[in-house]
C-alpha positions, 0 to 999 in steps of 0.5 A, spaced: 861 147 648 855 151 649 850 147 651 845 152 652 846 153 644 846 146 643 840 145 646 836 152 643 837 150 636 835 142 638 829 145 640 827 150 633 830 144 630 825 139 633 819 144 632 821 146 624 821 137 623 814 138 627 811 142 624 813 140 617 812 147 614 820 148 612 822 145 605 826 140 604 830 145 598 828 151 595 825 151 588 827 158 585 830 164 586 832 164 594 829 170 596 821 167 594 823 162 600 817 163 604 818 157 608 819 157 616 826 155 618 829 159 624 835 157 625 842 157 621 847 153 618 851 153 624 845 151 629 843 159 632 837 161 632 834 167 628 832 174 631 825 176 629 826 182 623 822 187 626 826 187 632 833 191 633 835 186 639 841 183 638 842 186 632 840 192 628 836 191 622 838 193 616 834 189 610 827 187 612 824 182 607 819 183 603 813 180 608 815 184 613 819 181 617 813 179 623 817 173 626 824 170 626 825 165 619 830 165 614 829 169 608 834 172 603 831 180 602 838 183 599 838 177 594 844 175 596 847 170 591 849 165 596 842 164 599 837 165 605 840 168 612 838 171 618 841 176 624 842 171 630 841 171 637 847 170 639 851 177 641 858 175 637 854 173 630 851 179 627 848 174 621 849 167 618 847 163 612 841 159 613 844 153 608 837 151 605 839 147 599 837 149 593 832 144 589 836 141 582 831 143 578 834 140 573 834 146 568 842 146 564 847 152 563 850 149 556 856 152 553 860 151 547 868 150 549 874 151 543 882 149 547 886 152 541 892 149 544 889 141 543 885 144 537 879 140 540 872 143 542 867 140 548 860 142 551 860 144 558 853 143 562 851 144 568 846 147 573 843 153 571 841 156 578 848 160 580 845 160 588 846 152 587 853 153 584 854 157 589 852 152 595 855 146 590 862 151 590 866 147 594 866 141 591 868 143 584 864 145 579 859 139 578 858 138 570 853 134 567 856 128 564 851 126 558 854 132 555 862 130 556 864 129 548 870 133 545 871 133 538 877 134 536 880 138 531 873 142 531 872 150 532 865 149 535 861 156 535 852 157 535 849 153 539 842 151 541 838 146 545 832 143 543 826 141 548 829 134 549 836 136 551 838 135 544 844 140 542 845 143 534 851 147 533 855 149 527 863 147 526 866 153 523 873 149 522 870 143 518 864 147 516 858 143 517 852 144 522 851 138 527 846 135 532 849 131 538 843 127 540 844 126 548 840 120 549 845 115 544 852 121 545 852 121 536 853 126 532 849 128 525 852 131 520 849 136 515 850 142 510 856 140 509 860 146 506 855 151 507 856 152 514 863 155 516 859 163 515 853 161 520 853 166 526 847 164 531 843 158 530 836 157 533 829 153 534 822 153 534 821 149 539 813 148 536 815 146 529 822 143 530 825 148 525 832 151 525 833 158 523 840 160 522 844 167 521 849 168 516 852 174 516 857 172 509 851 171 506 847 176 508 841 172 509 836 169 515 834 161 513 830 156 516 830 148 515 826 143 517 831 139 524 833 134 518 835 140 513 832 136 508 830 143 505 832 150 506 828 157 506 831 163 505 826 168 509 831 174 509 835 178 505 839 184 505 843 188 500 847 192 505 847 189 512 849 183 516 844 178 520 846 176 527 842 174 533 836 170 532 831 168 536 823 166 535 817 167 540 814 161 540 807 163 544 807 169 539 809 165 533 813 170 531 821 170 528 826 176 532 833 177 528 838 182 528 842 186 522 848 190 523 850 195 518 855 200 519 851 205 521 848 200 526 843 196 529 836 194 527 832 189 531 827 185 525 821 182 527 816 178 522 812 172 521 815 165 521 816 164 513 819 171 513 814 175 511 811 182 514 817 184 516 817 190 521 822 194 524 822 193 532 827 197 534 834 201 532 840 202 536 847 206 534 852 199 536 852 192 533 847 187 536 850 180 535 846 175 540 839 175 541 835 171 546 828 171 549 823 169 555 816 169 556 816 177 556 822 180 553 828 180 548 834 180 550 841 182 546 848 184 547 849 191 544 858 191 542 859 198 542 867 196 541 871 199 547 864 195 551 859 190 552 851 192 554 846 187 555 839 190 554 831 188 553 825 191 550 818 189 551 814 184 544 812 191 542 818 194 543 817 198 549 820 199 555 827 198 553 832 196 560 839 196 560 841 190 565 848 190 565 854 193 562 861 193 562 868 196 558 874 192 555 870 186 554 868 180 548 860 178 549 858 172 544 852 169 546 847 169 551 841 165 554 836 166 559 832 163 565 828 164 570 830 170 573 838 170 571 841 173 564 847 168 562 852 170 557 859 167 554 865 173 554 871 171 549 876 177 552 883 173 554 883 174 562 890 171 565 890 168 573 894 169 577 899 163 575 899 167 568 893 161 566 889 164 560 882 163 563 876 166 559 869 168 563 862 165 563 858 171 566 851 170 570 847 176 572 839 177 575 835 181 570 831 185 576 837 186 581 844 187 581 846 179 582 853 177 580 856 171 579 862 169 574 866 163 573 873 164 569 874 157 565 880 155 561 878 154 554 874 160 550 866 160 550 862 161 544 854 158 544 851 159 550 843 156 552 839 153 557 836 146 557 829 147 560 824 140 561 819 144 565 819 148 560 812 149 556 812 149 550 805 151 545 802 146 542 801 146 534 795 148 531 792 143 526 794 147 519 801 145 521 800 138 524 796 137 517 803 139 513 808 136 517 804 130 515 804 130 508 810 134 507 817 131 506 821 138 507 820 144 512 813 146 513 812 154 514 808 158 519 806 165 515 800 165 520 796 161 525 792 156 520 797 159 513 802 154 512 806 152 507 810 145 504 818 147 502 819 141 499 827 138 498 831 139 492 828 136 486 821 136 489 815 141 489 809 140 493 803 138 488 797 141 492 792 136 489 795 130 492 798 135 498 805 132 497 812 133 495 813 129 489 818 130 482 817 136 478 814 133 473 809 130 476 808 137 480 807 140 474 803 136 469 798 135 476 797 143 477 797 144 468 792 139 467 786 141 472 788 148 470 787 146 462 780 145 464 778 149 468 781 154 461 776 149 456 770 148 461 769 155 464 773 160 460 775 163 466 782 167 468 785 164 474 792 169 476 796 165 479 799 171 483 808 170 486 809 164 484 816 163 489 822 158 487 828 156 489 832 156 482 838 154 484 835 147 489 830 146 484 822 147 484 820 150 492 814 153 490 808 155 493 802 159 491 798 165 492 791 168 488 789 174 488 784 173 483 781 168 482 774 164 479 775 157 480 773 155 487 777 148 486 783 153 487 780 158 491 779 152 496 786 150 495 789 157 496 785 161 499 785 170 499 793 171 502 795 173 495 797 180 497 801 178 503 808 178 500 812 172 502 820 174 501 821 166 502 825 164 496 830 166 491 826 168 485 820 171 484 816 169 478 809 171 477 805 165 472 798 168 469 795 161 467 789 158 463 787 163 456 794 164 457 795 159 452 791 163 446 795 169 447 797 172 441 805 176 441 803 182 443 806 189 440 808 191 447 809 189 455 803 191 460 806 192 467 812 188 470 815 185 464 815 177 468 807 178 467 809 177 458 806 172 456 806 173 449 809 169 443 816 173 441 822 167 441 826 172 437 832 175 441 834 183 440 840 180 435 835 176 432 837 168 435 832 164 436 830 162 443 832 155 446 826 152 449 826 153 456 824 145 458 831 141 455 838 143 457 840 143 449 844 147 447 845 150 454 843 148 461 836 152 463 837 155 470 832 160 471 826 157 469 819 161 465 813 157 468 807 158 465 804 152 461 810 149 464 816 151 459 813 147 453 815 153 449 821 157 446 818 164 448 821 170 451 820 170 458 823 174 465 823 168 470 828 172 474 826 179 475 831 182 471 831 189 471 832 189 464 826 185 461 824 179 457 830 174 456 830 167 453 836 162 453 839 162 445 840 156 440 847 158 438 852 155 441 857 161 443 851 166 446 848 163 453 842 167 453 840 174 450 834 179 452 829 179 447 828 187 447 820 187 447 819 194 447 815 196 455 807 200 454 807 207 454 802 208 459 802 210 465 806 218 468 810 218 474 810 227 475 814 231 480 815 238 482 822 241 482 824 248 484 832 250 480 834 255 486 839 258 482 834 259 476 829 261 482 824 257 477 819 251 478 817 246 474 814 239 473 818 233 470 813 227 468 816 221 465 814 213 464 812 211 471 815 203 469 823 203 470 823 198 467 821 202 460 827 207 461 832 201 462 830 200 455 833 207 453 838 211 453 836 216 457 830 219 461 824 221 456 820 226 458 813 227 457 813 234 453 805 235 455 807 238 462 813 243 459 811 249 463 816 253 467 813 258 473 818 263 475 819 266 481 816 259 484 817 254 489 813 248 488 811 244 494 805 240 495 802 235 489 797 230 487 796 228 480 789 225 477 788 220 473 787 224 467 793 227 468 791 234 471 796 237 477 793 240 482 799 242 486 801 249 491 806 254 489 808 257 497 812 262 494 805 266 491 801 263 496 797 259 491 793 253 491 794 251 482 790 246 477 794 244 470 790 243 465 793 238 461 790 238 455 790 246 455 796 248 458 793 253 462 794 254 470 788 256 475 789 259 481 785 258 487 785 260 495 790 265 494 794 268 500 791 262 504 796 256 501 803 258 503 803 253 509 798 247 506 804 242 507 800 235 502 794 235 498 790 229 494 783 228 492 778 223 492 777 221 485 770 218 487 767 226 489 773 230 486 773 233 494 780 235 495 783 234 502 790 237 505 794 239 510 796 245 513 801 245 518 802 252 521 793 251 522 794 245 525 788 242 520 785 238 514 780 241 511 777 239 504 773 243 498 770 240 492 774 241 486 773 248 484 774 250 492 767 255 492 767 252 500 772 248 505 770 245 511 775 242 517 775 235 518 780 235 523 784 239 528 789 239 533 791 243 538 798 240 540 800 235 534 801 238 526 798 234 520 803 232 514 801 226 510 794 225 507 791 219 502 785 218 500 782 210 500 776 210 495 773 203 496 772 204 503 771 211 503 776 212 509 780 218 509 787 217 511 793 222 514 798 223 519 800 227 525 807 229 528 807 232 536 814 232 539 812 225 543 811 221 536 807 221 530 801 218 529 797 215 522 789 216 522 783 213 519 777 217 519 770 218 516 770 222 509 768 228 513 773 227 519 768 223 523 770 217 527 778 219 527 782 213 529 789 212 531 792 206 526 799 208 526 804 210 531 811 211 532 815 215 538 818 222 538 824 218 534 820 217 528 817 222 523 811 221 519 811 226 513 808 223 507 804 218 506 800 215 500 796 208 498 793 204 493 788 199 493 791 194 498 795 198 503 798 205 506 805 207 505 808 212 508 815 215 509 818 215 517 824 219 518 829 218 523 835 222 526 840 219 520 836 217 515 829 214 513 824 208 512 819 207 507 814 202 511 807 200 509 800 197 512 794 193 510 788 197 512 786 194 517 792 195 521 796 189 521 801 186 517 805 192 517 812 191 512 818 195 511 820 197 505 827 200 505 831 204 510 837 208 508 842 212 512 844 219 510 837 220 506 832 225 507 826 222 503 820 228 501 814 225 498 811 218 496 807 214 491 805 208 488 803 204 482 804 197 480 808 194 484 814 200 485 814 205 490 816 212 489 820 217 493 823 224 492 830 225 496 831 232 498 838 231 501 843 235 496 849 230 493 854 232 488 857 229 481 863 227 480 864 235 477 862 238 484 855 238 481 849 238 486 845 232 484 838 230 488 834 224 488 827 219 484 828 213 488 824 208 485 824 201 489 820 194 488 814 194 494 815 186 494 822 185 490 828 187 491 828 192 484 831 199 486 832 204 481 835 212 482 835 217 477 839 223 479 837 231 476 839 237 477 833 241 481 830 239 488 825 235 487 818 235 492 812 232 491 810 227 486 804 223 483 802 218 478 797 219 473 793 213 470 789 214 466 786 205 466 785 206 474 778 203 475 775 208 479 768 206 484 762 210 483 759 216 487 753 212 492 747 214 491 747 219 497 753 224 494 750 223 488 744 227 490 747 231 494 751 234 488 746 235 484 744 241 489 749 243 492 753 249 489 759 247 495 762 242 497 758 234 499 762 229 505 760 223 506 760 220 514 761 213 516 754 210 513 755 213 506 750 219 507 752 226 505 751 234 507 753 239 504 758 245 506 755 251 502 761 256 500 762 262 505 756 266 505 751 261 504 747 256 508 744 250 505 736 250 505 734 243 507 726 245 505 729 247 497 735 242 498 740 248 495 745 254 498 742 260 498 744 266 502 744 267 509 737 272 509 733 268 505 732 262 509 729 266 513 721 269 511 717 269 516 710 271 516 706 277 519 703 272 523 711 268 526 713 276 527 708 278 531 707 271 535 715 273 537 714 281 539 708 277 544 
């Protein structure tokens, strides 16, 4: 025995004990250890890190190493170490034990040969596992449970340690109670296609994805009520996670061409695309700063992450010939299950649990018998945000699920067969709910003759009435207090959208035609198109009613459209052989959709105008054109287009280089800006002032002109960017335009004179904002990416961004909005069955899933809406005074004060208040001339 070494070790250890500076165990990653332990596990004193004697130092700790304390500068998975003072031992581990922080890594395992499944729970710290590996993997016996003839897939763990999972063999969602060791079963017969499960630790609500049904669902923690918060026609929702502090829901949707990571409010509203990737994002998780996912490429898998704001994408790990299934994060580590079959040296099947460092190259692998799938972390020390008062109040009264749109905005969705009564603040039977609301509406109608419009009443018609009200226009203070002013925020939380016009509807008579969307029809037509009388909505004879007309709560047999059928109104019939039939109430012929068309073969351009309501065309054979726009331009190519409310058209002819105004009544076309219009990209008009704004991609300007194009003024100029889309917010007196550059695209909002431009929306270089339009509440735009286009909108204040439509293999060109519809031109070449080239006019619902397509010969470009019933704000007093005296264009600043920009060669004389010749402004007298000379 080396007595000197033993004595030295005893001396060092005694000093360590006396100072009490060393830690009994290490909490967190061992690379963060900052104690004073200075002896290895074999008792050799440590060498100082800042000297090269007796060993040359290769790794230096982050604190500088002016000492000989144990450290882990290279993030060794076995823990702390040091160079030793022994000549024969270059370095050795210190073996300072890791603290058990009680965080547990839990995963599901399927044993195929036995046909059974189990949970496995171990310490989540891989360094702790390394230190304990000599005695074998120590499992947490709290989760020693086996499920015979089962195959568990998705998994999440509650803050209390209970496990939520689905059994795809026995088709149920289970909750394993850690304290009692019992398992509760829910959603029996509905769970075999669930891909992923997560829980919001604040509300306790459970969210899950079902790629077979193409939905993301939400449920309370007892599964009494379920709500669809997202549905896709073509994609497959897969990974899902909740961001508790941000109160956001994140999920991935896989399409044929790739995956998109979506972010929404917890009720599914305000959906935005955070990131688009070309492969399959099959699993998601998150920590306090980033979202992590597995990207399965087919031949390999990657582990990646992104910040909550969509920036700083990081690839943490990549490996070929793997089958990563699920992912979890804790502290500095990322955990994932690998279901690919491997064999040990004895030929036994083995699968992997893989652990890697978030920010370093540490790796730890466990080979296990049995195929792992879902994986999750139980961390009892994790801080969970407290529920706000609105959520607490909802949960105290609601026997279903409380869904948050925004903090303070919570909706109760009741179990099947019950509805939330906003007057009693409880879930009640449907009849009680209907009577309560009906009586209140009748009372305010009789008392004040006020009209209360309850806009977008969402119900789950398959399960009963699970409804919430949103108010868009209301005078009744009771309802206003109940529902607030959140009507314009779309909530796609239920399977059927029905709009209820309440109160004075009782007095409304039969309508000759339907104004607006057919779900708003409130007339008394009660016969189908073949003459069969309609059945009452509140009885089940002769047919069982599965779709409900809510206006005055089913006490009639009038034609309605409760399920938003694109063909229009219908009813259940009194004929036992005909369950239901359309009513054939015609749509009113009002607003016009107008677009420009270029015919390459004939080298001609025309306007095409049709009724803007797609339901109007569904009722008729073929698309009927408005002959008022039957005009052809030879040797022309029309591009930008703006449609005035009167029906006159402002457009550009890029071939003949002019701006034209087509007068609908006379059929005459006036030409302006000859020789200066070929590079105009988009054009719009302020309906209040009559001023015309247009973007010029070559001159890189946004320019404003009076309606007669006598004067023009640049309101925005850029050096590096290219202005493209342009729009007006008439009521706010704001100008909106998009600018694209090599680094990305931006939407700016400015005063009408171009002053105070502010960035409202930003996109990276992969997404180019090419066209925009506006309505009374939102800005809509087309953003083009490599393989297709998105249609997106945002509120004027830059909040609640929504993705309305995304489509690969498209080339959307221009956009317009009217009523509940969004219209787009698509210039991508397509062929019909005869090989003839066709282009598309695409119409989609802005808040509903309608999708209409018009295929046309000839390439469309600009489009707009002619709506004579649009309400135009009155011009301000300053603008009116300016237009009385200004022969040019009157521009408004942010204070609603107008200045006159005169035509070329004229200047505005502030004394005379008129545009006059430049020489006429200065007429100095003799005395003034003499003073100048002197």
